[in-house]
N, C-alpha and C positions, 0 to 999 in steps of 0.2 A: 411463630414464622408463617409465611403462607407455602404451600406445597407448588411447586412453579409445574409440577405434570398433572397437577387438578385443573379442571377447566374456570374460566373465568365466570364469576356471578354476573350475569346481563345489568344493566341498567334499568332494563324493565324488571326484572327480577328483585334490583334492589326497591324500587321504586313499590313495588307491592307489599315489600317487608315492612317499610318505613313509612308508608302513609296509608291514610283511612282510604276508602273507595271514594272518596270527594275528589274531584278534578284540581289541579293544580294550575295556579296563574302563569305565566311564564315566567315571573320574576321567581317563583316560588320552586319551579323545576328547574333552572338555571343554577339555584341555592343547593337544592339537593345534589344535581350533578355534580358541584364543584366540591360536596362532601362525599359521594361515590367516589370521584377520581382521586381523591387523599385518603378515603381510609380500606379501597377496594383496589382500585384498579393501579395504582401507583407502588404500594407494597407487591402486588402480583409482580409487575412488571419487572420491579427491581430485579426479587426472587430470579425471576427467568434469565434477564439478563445474566445474574451472576453466575448462574450453571451453565450459561452457554459462553462465557467468558473468562477467560484467567488474565488475571492483572499479575504483570510483574513491575518491580523499579528498579530502577538504574540509578547510579552514581558516578558523576563525571567530575575530574577537576574542571577549574574555570576554563583553561586552553582547550581540554578537550571537547566542553562546552558549548566554547565560543565557534572551534573548528566543525564539529557538528552543526549547528546551528548556521554558520556560513553557508555548509554544505547543502543544508536542507533548503536554506533560501535562495541559493543557485539553483534547484531543482524544481522552485516554487511548489513546497510543499513545506508542511508546519514538521515540527521536530519529531513529533508521534509518528504522524504516517512516511517519514523519511524513512525513520529508523525500521520502520515495518518493511518498508521495500527492500530496503538494504539488506536485513535479514532473508527475507523472503527471494530476493535475486541471488541470495549467497548459496541459499539451498539449490535453487533451482540452476546455479550456473549460466544466470541470465543478465541481461543488462538492465540498467535504471533509466528509465527516458524521464528526461528534462519536464516535457511537457506535450501534449498532447499534439499541440501545431508543429513540434520537430515532426513528431512521426507523422502526420500530412506534409510534410516538406519532403520528409526520407522516402514517402510512396512517391511524389511527383517526381524526385529525382529519378528512382527506378525505375518507373514507367518511361521518362524521357530516355533511358538507356536504354531499355526494351526494344523500342520503338528506332531508336537511330541503330541497334543491331539488327535487327529486322529488314532495314533499309537498305545498311550496306550489305547481308546476306544475300538481298533479293538482285541488288545491283550486280553484285559478284557472280552468283549464279547466270544471270543474262548474260552479263558480257566475259564471263570465264576469268575475270582479274578485278584486281582489288587495289585502290590507291595506295600511296604511302601516306598520304595526306588525310583520307577517310581514317586510316588505323592510327593515325598519332592523336585526330580527332577523340575516339574513343577512347583512347589511352589516359588521354585530359580528362574525361567527363568520370571515368573511375576513379581517377586520382582524386578529382574532386570530390566524387561521391564516397569514397572510400575516409578523406580529411572530416566530411561533414560527418559522416556515422560518428568519427571518432571522435568528435568536438561534441556531437547533440546526446550520445549513449557515454555511458560510465559505467564500469564496472563494477560491482561492491568491494570494498575493500578486503583483504584477505585477513581473516582471524587469528590465523596466525602469527603472521606480521604484526599485526595490531597487538596481540596477547605479548608477543618478544617485546614489542616496543613499551610497554605498559609495565612487563617487569623490569625493563632498564632501567627506566623513571623511579620505579620505586618496588622494591624487592616484597614488600607486603601484600603487592597486589596479588600475585601469584594465591597466597594463602584465602585472601577475600574470592577469588576466581573460582578456586577450590569447593570452600564454601558456597557460591551459589551454585554452581553446578550439582550440589549434594540438594541443594534445596528446592532446585526444577527437578532433578529424578525423581524426589520424594512426593512430589506434586503429581508429577507422571505416575507414579506408583499408586500415589491415594486416589486416582480419579480413574484407575482400571483398577 
């Protein structure tokens, strides 16, 4: 097994160790590089990857999987990426963004409202009055923005509600969940 903390042997060093001093043809060099990649680089890379990443496995019923897949698709993400976002959003108490275009549109909406507020404030300061029409227009824009934000961003599901629902569906879930938490705790303890 390769040590992930050890520096990797360079291809040039590998060439010196596996060749005579005779120059290699391009074809021979390609073959040797392929062998180097297979024997040296990829085992080292896999070991480094394993030490920097932790893998967990989740099991879902078909209805849960279907529901999660549908949500991931609506957010234009693959299921693993969606689950990571949901978990991170839950811990950060933040929103899950459906796509970058939605964020760009939010920026545009906020910029328009900010501009309108500045124009209305300028006119109100200049004339020392504010028309009801301008206030209603601003209220409408803010309401539209609120609806857009609500439809664009979604909060992650509450874990407590999810667990409660799963226990109601199948009481065995509680035992499985406790075992999973114990396993995670053991992995964390082993890592430190």
